[in-house]
C-alpha positions as CSV (number, residue, x, y, z in Angstrom):
1,M,7.1,-3.3,-11.9
2,D,6.2,-0.2,-9.6
3,R,6.5,-1.5,-5.9
4,Q,3.8,1.0,-4.9
5,L,1.4,-0.6,-7.2
6,V,2.3,-4.1,-6.2
7,E,2.0,-3.1,-2.3
8,R,-1.4,-1.4,-3.0
9,F,-2.4,-4.5,-4.9
10,L,-1.5,-7.1,-2.3
11,S,-3.2,-5.0,0.4
12,R,-6.3,-5.3,-1.2
13,I,-6.3,-8.9,-2.1
14,R,-8.2,-9.8,1.1
15,Q,-11.2,-8.2,-0.5
16,I,-11.1,-10.6,-3.5
17,R,-13.5,-13.5,-3.6
18,A,-12.4,-16.4,-6.0
19,L,-14.4,-19.3,-7.1
20,V,-12.2,-22.4,-8.1
21,I,-13.4,-25.1,-10.0
22,G,-11.6,-28.3,-11.1
23,D,-9.9,-31.4,-10.1
24,L,-9.3,-31.8,-6.3
25,M,-6.5,-34.2,-5.3
26,L,-4.2,-35.3,-2.4
27,D,-0.4,-34.6,-2.9
28,E,1.3,-37.1,-0.5
29,Y,5.1,-36.7,-0.1
30,L,7.3,-39.3,1.4
31,W,10.9,-38.0,2.2
32,G,13.9,-40.1,2.9
33,K,17.2,-41.2,2.0
34,T,18.8,-44.0,-0.2
35,E,22.0,-45.8,1.0
36,R,21.2,-49.1,-0.4
37,I,20.1,-51.5,-3.1
38,S,17.1,-53.8,-2.3
39,P,18.4,-57.7,-2.0
40,E,15.1,-58.6,-3.9
41,A,15.3,-56.6,-7.0
42,P,18.0,-54.0,-8.4
43,V,16.2,-51.3,-7.2
44,Q,17.1,-48.5,-4.6
45,V,15.7,-48.5,-0.9
46,V,14.2,-45.5,0.2
47,D,14.1,-45.1,4.1
48,I,11.3,-42.6,4.8
49,S,11.7,-40.1,7.6
50,R,9.2,-37.6,6.7
51,E,5.5,-37.7,5.4
52,D,3.4,-34.9,4.2
53,L,0.1,-34.6,2.6
54,R,-1.0,-31.5,0.8
55,L,-4.0,-30.3,-1.3
56,G,-3.0,-31.0,-4.7
57,G,-4.4,-30.4,-8.3
58,A,-7.1,-27.5,-8.0
59,G,-6.1,-27.5,-4.4
60,N,-2.7,-26.0,-5.0
61,V,-4.7,-23.4,-6.8
62,I,-6.4,-22.8,-3.5
63,N,-3.4,-22.9,-1.4
64,N,-2.0,-20.1,-3.5
65,L,-4.9,-17.9,-3.3
66,M,-5.1,-18.6,0.5
67,T,-1.5,-17.9,1.3
68,L,-2.0,-14.5,-0.4
69,G,-5.2,-13.8,1.7
70,C,-7.9,-14.4,-0.9
71,Q,-11.5,-15.6,0.0
72,V,-12.0,-18.8,-1.7
73,H,-14.9,-21.0,-2.6
74,V,-14.4,-24.3,-4.4
75,A,-16.5,-26.6,-6.6
76,G,-15.7,-30.0,-8.0
77,V,-16.4,-33.8,-7.4
78,L,-14.8,-36.1,-4.9
79,G,-15.2,-39.7,-4.3
80,D,-17.2,-40.7,-1.4
81,D,-14.2,-42.4,0.2
82,A,-11.9,-41.9,3.0
83,D,-9.6,-39.7,0.9
84,G,-12.5,-37.6,-0.3
85,R,-13.6,-37.2,3.3
86,L,-10.3,-36.1,4.3
87,L,-9.7,-33.8,1.6
88,R,-13.1,-32.1,2.5
89,R,-11.7,-31.6,6.0
90,L,-8.3,-30.2,4.8
91,L,-10.4,-27.5,2.9
92,E,-12.7,-26.9,5.9
93,E,-9.6,-26.2,8.1
94,K,-8.4,-23.8,5.7
95,S,-12.0,-22.1,5.8
96,V,-12.5,-22.6,2.2
97,G,-16.1,-22.5,1.0
98,I,-17.1,-26.2,0.1
99,Q,-20.8,-25.8,-0.6
100,G,-19.9,-26.7,-4.2
101,V,-17.9,-30.0,-3.4
102,L,-20.0,-33.0,-4.3
103,M,-19.4,-36.6,-3.4
104,S,-19.9,-39.2,-5.6
105,P,-19.8,-43.1,-4.8
106,D,-18.7,-43.9,-8.5
107,R,-15.4,-42.2,-8.1
108,T,-11.8,-42.5,-6.5
109,T,-10.5,-39.4,-4.9
110,S,-7.2,-38.4,-6.6
111,R,-4.0,-39.2,-4.4
112,K,-0.5,-38.9,-6.0
113,T,2.2,-40.3,-3.8
114,R,5.7,-38.7,-4.5
115,I,8.7,-40.4,-3.1
116,L,11.5,-38.2,-2.6
117,A,15.3,-38.5,-1.6
118,S,18.1,-36.0,-1.6
119,N,15.6,-33.4,-2.8
120,Q,15.0,-35.3,-6.1
121,Q,11.6,-37.0,-6.8
122,M,12.2,-40.9,-7.8
123,L,8.8,-42.2,-8.0
124,R,5.1,-41.2,-8.3
125,I,2.0,-43.3,-7.4
126,D,-1.3,-42.3,-8.8
127,R,-4.5,-43.6,-7.4
128,E,-7.7,-41.9,-9.2
129,S,-10.8,-42.0,-11.2
130,Q,-10.5,-40.4,-14.9
131,N,-13.8,-41.2,-16.2
132,P,-16.1,-38.2,-17.0
133,I,-18.5,-37.3,-14.1
134,S,-22.2,-38.4,-14.7
135,P,-24.8,-36.1,-16.5
136,E,-26.5,-35.6,-13.1
137,M,-23.1,-34.4,-11.5
138,E,-22.3,-32.2,-14.3
139,A,-25.9,-30.4,-14.1
140,R,-25.7,-30.2,-10.0
141,L,-22.1,-28.5,-10.6
142,A,-23.4,-26.1,-13.3
143,D,-26.5,-25.1,-11.5
144,H,-24.2,-24.2,-8.4
145,V,-22.0,-22.1,-10.3
146,R,-25.0,-20.2,-11.6
147,R,-26.4,-19.6,-8.5
148,V,-23.2,-18.3,-6.7
149,A,-21.3,-16.8,-9.7
150,E,-22.3,-13.3,-8.9
151,D,-20.5,-13.4,-5.3
152,F,-16.9,-13.7,-6.8
153,Q,-14.7,-11.4,-8.8
154,V,-12.8,-14.1,-10.6
155,I,-13.5,-17.7,-11.7
156,L,-10.6,-19.8,-11.8
157,V,-10.7,-23.4,-13.7
158,S,-8.0,-26.0,-12.9
159,D,-8.3,-28.8,-15.4
160,Y,-6.3,-32.1,-14.9
161,L,-8.3,-34.3,-17.2
162,K,-9.6,-36.1,-14.2
163,G,-13.2,-36.0,-15.7
164,V,-14.7,-33.3,-13.9
165,L,-14.5,-30.6,-16.3
166,T,-16.4,-32.0,-19.0
167,E,-17.0,-30.4,-22.2
168,G,-20.5,-29.2,-21.3
169,L,-19.6,-27.9,-18.0
170,L,-16.7,-26.0,-19.5
171,K,-19.1,-24.3,-22.1
172,E,-21.6,-23.5,-19.3
173,I,-18.6,-22.0,-16.7
174,V,-17.4,-19.8,-19.7
175,A,-21.2,-18.6,-20.9
176,I,-21.8,-17.9,-17.1
177,G,-18.6,-15.5,-16.8
178,R,-19.6,-13.7,-19.9
179,E,-23.0,-13.3,-19.1
180,K,-22.1,-11.8,-15.7
181,G,-19.0,-9.9,-16.7
182,I,-16.4,-12.2,-14.4
183,P,-13.2,-13.2,-15.8
184,V,-12.7,-16.9,-16.4
185,V,-9.2,-17.8,-16.2
186,I,-8.3,-21.6,-17.3
187,D,-5.1,-23.9,-16.9
188,P,-5.8,-26.1,-19.8
189,K,-4.9,-29.5,-20.7
190,G,-5.2,-32.2,-23.6
191,S,-4.9,-31.9,-27.0
192,D,-8.4,-30.0,-28.1
193,F,-8.6,-26.5,-26.5
194,R,-12.0,-26.2,-28.4
195,K,-13.8,-26.8,-25.2
196,Y,-12.2,-23.7,-23.5
197,R,-13.6,-21.4,-26.2
198,G,-14.5,-18.0,-25.1
199,A,-12.7,-18.1,-21.7
200,T,-11.1,-14.6,-20.6
201,L,-7.8,-16.2,-20.5
202,L,-5.8,-19.3,-20.8
203,T,-2.4,-20.3,-19.1
204,P,-1.1,-23.4,-21.0
205,N,2.8,-24.2,-20.9
206,R,5.0,-24.9,-24.1
207,K,4.3,-28.4,-24.5
208,E,0.3,-28.1,-24.2
209,A,0.4,-25.0,-26.7
210,Q,2.3,-27.1,-29.1
211,T,-0.2,-29.9,-28.8
212,A,-3.3,-28.0,-29.1
213,S,-2.2,-25.5,-32.0
214,H,-0.4,-28.7,-33.9
215,I,2.5,-26.3,-34.2
216,A,5.9,-27.6,-33.4
217,I,7.5,-24.6,-31.1
218,V,11.1,-24.9,-31.8
219,D,12.0,-21.2,-31.9
220,E,10.6,-17.7,-31.3
221,A,9.0,-17.4,-34.3
222,S,7.0,-20.5,-34.1
223,L,6.3,-20.0,-30.4
224,L,4.8,-16.4,-31.6
225,Q,2.8,-18.4,-34.2
226,A,1.5,-20.9,-31.9
227,G,0.5,-18.6,-29.0
228,R,-1.3,-16.0,-31.9
229,F,-3.3,-18.9,-33.4
230,L,-4.7,-20.1,-30.1
231,A,-5.6,-16.6,-28.8
232,E,-7.5,-16.0,-32.0
233,A,-8.9,-19.3,-32.7
234,L,-10.3,-19.6,-29.2
235,D,-11.6,-16.1,-28.9
236,L,-9.8,-15.2,-25.7
237,E,-9.1,-11.8,-24.1
238,A,-5.4,-12.9,-23.9
239,L,-3.3,-16.1,-23.4
240,V,-0.1,-16.4,-21.3
241,L,2.3,-19.0,-22.4
242,T,4.6,-20.4,-19.8
243,R,8.1,-21.4,-21.2
244,S,9.7,-22.9,-17.9
245,E,13.1,-21.5,-17.3
246,E,12.5,-19.2,-20.2
247,G,9.8,-17.2,-18.4
248,M,6.5,-16.6,-20.1
249,T,5.0,-14.8,-23.2
250,L,1.8,-12.8,-23.0
251,F,-0.6,-12.5,-25.9
252,P,-3.3,-10.1,-25.7
253,R,-6.2,-9.7,-28.1
254,D,-5.4,-6.2,-28.7
255,G,-1.7,-5.2,-28.6
256,E,1.7,-6.7,-29.1
257,E,3.2,-10.0,-27.4
258,I,5.0,-9.3,-24.4
259,H,8.2,-11.6,-23.5
260,L,9.0,-11.9,-19.8
261,P,12.1,-13.6,-18.9
262,T,12.4,-16.0,-15.8
263,E,12.6,-14.3,-12.6
264,A,14.0,-17.7,-11.0
265,R,17.6,-17.9,-9.8
266,E,17.7,-21.5,-9.4
267,V,15.1,-24.0,-10.7
268,Y,14.5,-27.0,-8.4
269,D,11.1,-28.1,-9.2
270,V,8.4,-26.9,-11.8
271,S,5.4,-28.8,-10.4
272,G,3.0,-26.6,-9.1
273,A,4.1,-23.5,-11.2
274,G,1.4,-23.6,-13.4
275,D,-1.0,-23.4,-10.5
276,T,0.8,-20.6,-9.0
277,V,0.5,-18.5,-12.6
278,L,-3.4,-19.5,-12.6
279,A,-3.8,-18.2,-9.2
280,M,-1.7,-14.7,-9.5
281,M,-3.4,-13.9,-13.1
282,G,-6.9,-14.4,-11.6
283,L,-6.2,-12.6,-8.7
284,G,-4.5,-9.7,-10.9
285,L,-7.7,-9.4,-13.1
286,A,-10.0,-9.6,-10.2
287,G,-7.7,-6.8,-8.5
288,E,-8.1,-4.7,-11.5
289,L,-4.5,-5.0,-12.8
290,S,-3.9,-4.6,-16.6
291,L,-3.0,-7.8,-18.3
292,E,0.6,-6.9,-18.4
293,E,0.8,-6.2,-14.6
294,A,-1.0,-9.3,-13.7
295,A,1.3,-11.3,-16.2
296,R,4.5,-9.5,-14.6
297,L,3.5,-10.4,-11.4
298,A,2.5,-13.8,-12.0
299,N,6.0,-14.3,-13.8
300,V,7.8,-13.1,-10.3
301,A,5.6,-15.5,-8.3
302,A,6.2,-18.6,-10.8
303,G,10.1,-17.6,-10.3
304,I,9.8,-18.0,-6.5
305,V,7.8,-21.4,-6.3
306,V,10.0,-23.3,-8.9
307,G,13.0,-22.4,-6.5
308,K,11.1,-24.8,-4.0
309,V,10.8,-28.6,-3.9
310,G,7.3,-29.9,-4.5
311,T,4.2,-27.8,-5.3
312,S,4.6,-24.5,-3.4
313,T,3.0,-21.5,-2.8
314,V,4.3,-17.8,-2.7
315,S,3.8,-15.0,0.1
316,H,3.4,-11.3,0.2
317,G,6.9,-10.8,1.8
318,E,8.5,-13.0,-1.1
319,I,7.0,-11.1,-3.7
320,L,7.9,-7.7,-2.4
321,E,11.7,-9.0,-1.8
322,V,12.0,-9.9,-5.2
323,I,10.3,-6.7,-6.6
324,G,12.9,-4.7,-3.9
325,R,15.8,-6.2,-5.5
326,R,15.2,-4.1,-8.6
327,H,14.7,-0.8,-6.6
328,Q,16.9,1.3,-4.5
329,D,16.1,2.3,-0.8
330,T,14.3,5.6,-2.1
331,D,11.6,3.7,-3.7
332,L,11.2,1.4,-0.6
333,K,10.1,4.5,1.6
334,I,7.7,6.0,-1.0
335,K,4.5,4.2,-0.1
336,D,0.8,4.1,-1.1
337,R,-1.5,5.6,1.5
338,E,-3.4,2.5,2.2
339,V,-0.4,0.3,2.4
340,L,1.3,2.7,4.6
341,A,-1.6,2.9,7.0
342,G,-1.1,-0.9,7.5
343,I,2.4,-0.5,8.2
344,L,2.1,2.2,10.7
345,E,-0.6,0.5,12.5
346,M,1.9,-2.5,13.1
347,E,4.3,-0.2,14.3
348,R,2.2,1.4,16.8
349,E,1.4,-2.0,18.2
350,K,5.3,-2.4,18.6
351,G,5.1,0.9,20.7
352,R,6.5,3.2,18.4
353,T,5.8,6.8,18.0
354,V,5.1,8.1,14.5
355,V,5.7,11.4,13.7
356,F,4.1,13.4,10.7
357,T,4.7,16.4,8.7
358,N,3.8,17.7,5.2
359,G,4.8,20.3,2.7
360,C,5.7,21.1,-0.9
361,F,9.3,20.8,-0.5
362,D,10.2,22.3,-3.8
363,L,13.9,23.1,-4.2
364,L,15.2,21.1,-1.1
365,H,17.5,23.4,0.8
366,V,19.2,23.3,4.1
367,G,16.2,24.8,5.8
368,H,14.1,21.9,4.9
369,V,16.6,19.3,5.8
370,K,17.0,20.9,9.5
371,Y,13.5,21.0,9.8
372,L,13.0,17.4,9.0
373,Q,16.0,16.3,11.2
374,K,14.4,18.1,14.2
375,A,11.0,16.7,13.4
376,R,12.6,13.1,13.0
377,R,14.0,13.5,16.8
378,L,10.5,13.9,18.2
379,G,9.8,10.1,17.8
380,D,10.4,6.7,16.5
381,L,9.3,7.3,12.8
382,L,9.0,10.3,10.7
383,V,6.4,10.2,7.9
384,L,6.3,12.9,5.3
385,G,3.0,13.9,3.4
386,L,4.1,15.4,-0.1
387,N,2.1,17.6,-1.9
388,S,1.2,16.6,-5.5
389,D,2.1,18.5,-8.6
390,E,-1.7,19.5,-9.0
391,S,-1.9,20.3,-5.2
392,I,0.7,22.9,-5.6
393,R,-0.5,24.4,-8.7
394,R,-3.9,24.9,-6.8
395,L,-1.9,26.5,-3.9
396,K,1.0,28.3,-5.5
397,G,-0.1,28.8,-9.1
398,P,0.3,27.4,-12.6
399,R,4.2,28.2,-12.5
400,R,4.9,25.9,-9.7
401,P,6.3,23.4,-8.8
402,L,9.7,23.7,-10.1
403,I,10.5,20.0,-9.4
404,N,8.0,17.5,-10.3
405,Q,6.5,15.0,-7.5
406,D,8.5,12.0,-8.5
407,E,11.9,13.7,-8.3
408,R,10.8,15.7,-5.4
409,A,9.7,12.3,-3.5
410,H,13.1,10.6,-4.5
411,I,15.2,13.3,-3.5
412,L,13.3,13.5,-0.1
413,A,13.3,9.7,0.5
414,A,17.0,9.6,0.0
415,L,17.6,11.7,3.5
416,D,18.2,9.3,6.3
417,C,15.7,11.3,8.8
418,I,12.8,10.4,6.6
419,D,11.2,6.8,7.2
420,Y,8.1,6.8,4.7
421,L,6.9,9.3,2.0
422,V,3.5,9.4,0.8
423,V,2.1,11.8,-2.1
424,F,-1.3,13.3,-1.5
425,D,-3.4,14.9,-3.7
426,E,-5.9,17.2,-1.6
427,D,-5.5,20.6,-0.7
428,T,-5.0,19.8,3.0
429,P,-3.4,16.8,4.5
430,L,-6.5,16.2,6.9
431,E,-7.7,12.9,4.8
432,L,-4.3,11.5,5.1
433,I,-3.7,12.6,8.8
434,E,-6.9,10.4,9.3
435,A,-5.6,7.5,7.6
436,L,-2.3,7.4,9.3
437,R,-3.4,8.5,12.9
438,P,0.4,10.0,13.8
439,K,1.0,10.5,17.4
440,I,2.8,13.8,16.6
441,L,1.9,16.4,14.0
442,V,4.7,18.8,13.2
443,K,4.6,22.1,11.5
444,G,6.6,25.0,10.9
445,G,7.1,27.8,13.5
446,D,5.2,30.3,11.2
447,Y,2.0,28.4,12.2
448,S,0.1,29.0,15.5
449,P,-1.2,25.8,17.0
450,E,-4.7,26.6,16.3
451,G,-4.0,27.1,12.5
452,V,-2.4,23.8,12.1
453,V,-5.0,21.2,9.9
454,G,-5.2,17.8,11.5
455,K,-4.7,19.2,15.2
456,D,-8.2,18.4,16.7
457,L,-8.1,15.2,15.1
458,V,-4.7,14.4,16.4
459,E,-5.3,15.6,19.9
460,S,-8.6,13.4,19.8
461,Y,-6.9,10.3,20.5
462,G,-4.2,11.7,22.8
463,G,-1.5,12.9,20.2
464,R,-0.2,16.5,20.1
465,V,1.1,19.0,17.5
466,E,4.7,20.2,17.7
467,L,5.9,23.8,16.0
468,I,9.5,23.8,14.7
469,Q,11.5,26.9,13.6
470,F,12.6,27.3,9.9
471,V,16.5,28.3,9.5
472,D,15.9,32.1,8.9
473,G,16.3,33.6,5.4
474,K,16.1,29.8,3.6
475,S,13.1,29.5,1.4
476,T,12.4,28.3,-1.9
477,T,11.1,31.7,-2.7
478,N,14.2,33.2,-1.7
479,I,16.3,31.1,-3.8
480,I,13.9,31.8,-6.8
481,E,14.3,35.5,-6.3
482,K,18.0,34.9,-5.9
483,I,18.2,33.2,-9.1
484,L,16.1,35.8,-11.1
485,Q,18.3,38.7,-9.3
486,H,21.5,37.2,-10.6
487,Y,20.8,35.8,-14.2
488,G,17.2,37.1,-15.1
489,E,18.8,40.4,-16.8
490,E,21.3,38.4,-18.2
491,G,18.6,36.4,-20.2
492,G,19.6,33.3,-18.5
493,L,22.6,31.2,-17.0
494,P,26.1,31.4,-18.1
């Protein structure tokens, strides 16, 4: 994936509001060690050394969303018991909207207790209700979803077959999503997927897809058959079929299937990976990524969480670290404007001085390099604003630039003196300077201070303008003229 695209998307997640509907539960982890057999029965004795209580089920989807910075509201039904009240308090502590969480005296709040030793799960104990919620609860939940739906960019449905997501409620959720143009992304369960018909996207694993399609998935051909059948029969915009250590496959309504190999280095625990995929696919669609872009990002996130023990989440930094493995240093320096503005704000808080200059830098030459090296010595960071191809054509005519903006960006980013580079499309860098707020604005010595775009702005917040002389006789125009003199009459290069 393009790192700049990922950075831009991650920077905007805080603006996304997601509604999560589903089965809420508590995940309890008891960690210990085993060194003896019980005298009472031929079983291992686990000496517990640590306990951990987390949000589980749909709560793990919430954990993923909150870790990434999304605004979350949840709807579901809990038992009116001690665990139910504890779960509500945990949600409130995370600043999750819980107006849609209903309490029922007829239910037991789900708690799953896992006992682990030497990083291996030895036993799981479940305490829960699995009966369908009452018609009254179903109607109250549906009414709440209809009233608040327009406040959200995506609806995420996490079905663990604990009775909250009845067939009637699911049909109502899908209908609300279609009516209001809100993506409805569902992590399905069970043998009958017809209750999810009309959803935007489903994220089943291989076993679930096999059960629901009644097609034994034994090879790639049968996997494609099952995925295509479900996507078409259920009138989905797309289906993402997760395949554990083999990655995932995207089945879009329009277009060819896309196989995504696993991003995991090592697989320790796949529990919760489906929740991560659901969360990331939902955020991707809400953040206006394409289906393929969202699936690729979800695949990266899933590869991270299966390398952790227990249901886990993934952070911005972990995602960018994985994406960064595929790129060279030049890619890491080239930033989107919004992302770079955030980076520079943090650098200023550390007391670092940001220097900014801009230009076309078509046919990089020694004059450019000397100029940039001098600019870098004026502060702690040098940011280069690079004119896009379109802006150069407007400034210099249709025959320029000679080198396209992507190539120019990577060539310049390879210079040690440049810390960050951003491409801008405007005729002047004023809007870019407003966004980045450098302390020192640098231009060539052929300018007068009064003629430097952004001078008044930078000086208004205590910054200054510096002029640097170019190396005499070194310019792109001179290089072009020299080439034409040497080879123009000969009809080309020898």
